[in-house]
N, C-alpha and C positions, 0 to 999 in steps of 0.2 A: 281817786283813780286816775284822773287826768294828769295830775302831777307825777304820779308813779310812772305812768306810761310814757310821758314826755321825758322824764329823767332817764329811764331805761333806754329809750331810743337814742337820746343824746350820748349816753355812755358807750353805746356800741357804734356810734358814729353814723347813724342813719337818721335822715329827716323824717321818714315815714316808716314805721315798723308795724303799726296796728291798723286794723280796719276801722273805719269811722264809727260804726255802730254794730251792735250784735242784737239780733232779734231771735227770741226763742219762741217757738210755737209748739203746742202740745198736739200730738197726733189724735185723730178722731177715734181710731181703733187701736187700743194699746196691745191687744193680743196679736193683731196683724203685725204691728211694729216689732214686738218681741220675736215673733216667728221669723220676720225678715232678718233680724240680728242673728238669731240662731242658725239660719241657713247660709250666712255669709261664708263660714269656713268650708261648707259643703260646695258652694259655688266656686270657691277658689281651688278646690281639689285637695284640701288639707285632710279631709276625712270623708267617709261615705255617708254618715249620719251626724246630726248635730250632737248626739249623745257621746260620740267617740272623741270629740274635740276636748282636749284637757282643760281649756280655759273657758268653756261654755257654761252658762248658767242652766242650760238645758239638761245637764247631768244631775241637777238638783242636789249638789253637794253642799251648797251654801244656802243658808236660810234667806229667803227673800221676803220683803214686806209684801203684804197682799195688795193687789191692785185696788184702787178706790172704786 
């Protein structure tokens, strides 16, 4: 990965293109996190409810894996 990232940064002419490290953390409450994601288009004024937003999983048009 380091070689790939270095090569890509060099090919576009930048010395630093990537952040040094990426840390992934899992949320404590997955349902609260999903609700937060569903409410983002509502907060932005794109729709009145999460179910109205075409690209939202809140519409339940796509099968989702069950939460663990």
